[in-house]
C-alpha positions in Angstrom: 60.5 10.1 230.5 61.6 13.2 228.7 65.0 15.0 228.9 65.1 18.8 228.9 68.1 21.1 228.8 67.3 23.6 231.6 69.8 26.2 232.5 72.6 24.2 230.8 71.8 21.0 232.7 70.0 18.0 231.3 67.0 17.2 233.4 64.9 14.0 233.2 61.2 14.8 233.6 58.2 12.5 233.8 55.4 15.0 232.9 53.6 14.4 229.6 54.7 16.1 226.4 51.6 18.3 226.6 52.4 19.6 230.1 53.3 23.3 230.0 57.0 24.0 230.7 55.9 26.2 233.6 54.6 23.3 235.6 57.6 21.1 234.8 59.9 23.8 236.0 57.9 24.6 239.2 56.4 21.2 240.2 59.0 18.7 238.9 62.2 20.6 239.1 61.4 22.9 242.1 62.4 26.0 240.1 59.8 28.5 241.5 61.3 31.7 240.1 59.1 31.4 237.1 55.6 32.5 238.2 52.1 31.5 237.2 50.0 34.6 236.5 47.2 34.0 234.1 47.7 30.7 232.3 46.8 32.3 229.0 50.1 33.9 227.9 48.7 37.4 228.6 50.6 38.6 231.6 54.2 37.5 231.1 54.9 36.3 234.6 55.9 32.9 233.3 58.4 34.2 230.7 61.5 32.0 230.1 63.8 31.7 227.2 63.6 28.9 224.7 66.9 28.9 222.7 67.4 32.5 223.7 63.9 33.8 222.7 61.4 34.8 225.4 58.3 32.6 225.5 55.3 32.1 227.7 55.9 28.9 229.6 52.3 28.6 230.8 51.1 27.6 227.3 54.3 26.1 225.8 54.2 22.3 226.0 57.2 20.4 227.1 57.4 18.8 223.7 58.2 22.2 222.2 61.5 22.3 224.2 62.8 19.0 222.9 66.4 19.5 221.8 66.3 23.2 222.8 67.7 25.2 225.7 65.3 26.4 228.4 66.7 29.3 230.4 65.0 30.6 233.5 65.4 33.5 236.0 67.5 31.1 238.1 70.3 31.3 235.5 70.4 35.0 235.2 73.1 35.4 237.9 75.5 33.5 235.5 74.4 35.4 232.4 76.3 38.6 231.6 73.3 40.5 230.3 71.2 39.0 233.0 73.6 40.3 235.6 73.5 43.8 234.2 69.7 43.9 234.0 69.3 42.6 237.5 71.8 45.2 238.8 69.9 48.0 237.0 66.6 46.6 238.5 68.1 46.8 242.0 69.7 50.2 241.6 66.4 51.8 240.4 64.2 49.9 242.8 62.0 48.5 240.1 60.3 45.8 242.1 57.4 46.7 244.3 55.5 43.5 245.1 58.0 41.6 242.9 55.6 39.0 241.5 56.0 39.9 237.8 59.7 40.7 238.0 61.2 37.4 236.9 59.1 37.6 233.7 60.0 41.3 233.3 63.7 40.6 233.6 63.6 37.6 231.2 61.8 39.8 228.6 64.3 42.6 229.1 67.3 40.2 228.8 65.8 38.8 225.6 65.3 42.3 224.2 68.9 43.4 225.0 70.4 40.3 223.6 68.5 40.9 220.3 68.8 44.7 220.3 71.6 46.0 222.6 70.6 49.7 222.1 66.8 49.7 221.9 64.8 52.8 221.4 62.1 53.7 223.9 59.5 52.4 221.4 61.4 49.1 221.1 61.5 48.8 224.9 57.8 49.5 225.2 57.0 47.0 222.4 59.2 44.3 223.9 57.9 44.8 227.4 54.3 45.3 226.5 53.3 41.7 227.0 54.5 41.8 230.6 51.9 43.2 233.1 53.0 44.8 236.3 50.0 45.2 238.6 51.9 47.7 240.7 52.5 49.9 237.7 56.3 50.2 237.9 56.5 50.7 234.1 58.5 53.9 234.2 61.1 52.3 236.4 61.1 49.2 234.2 61.8 51.3 231.1 64.5 53.3 233.0 66.2 50.1 234.1 66.2 48.6 230.6 67.8 51.9 229.3 70.3 51.9 232.2 71.3 48.2 231.4 71.5 49.0 227.7 74.0 51.7 228.4 76.2 49.3 230.3 76.4 46.7 227.6 78.7 46.6 224.6 76.9 47.1 221.3 77.2 43.4 220.2 74.7 40.7 221.1 75.8 38.2 223.7 
């Protein structure tokens, strides 16, 4: 039995230490907001934060989260930056099919917490590992810029 800190709550999980965090979240904890896309850390659909930094949960073993905070899309409603990003996403109608959006939002929140006023190049670099099969990249970039303009200059 392993204990993980997920969204500020300690959770006992029985999966092995080598089980990817993605499957612990989805299968054991019933947190299906984080999506499986490729299983090779190439699409970003599985993006969560580990101690505030975006990671690919499909390849990150549970053992890597020991003693650290795992934050998922389910916690973004209670995160000030997450709220601003989600509002911008809604206002600009970013989502089309929506499958990649949890990972996109988690990447955007990670960027804005590290760099509250990113340049277009910084946005493109931070978001480049997240694939949107519907091609909503211009709306994603616009939503990140909108959210950035609504945040104070200091990291959260």
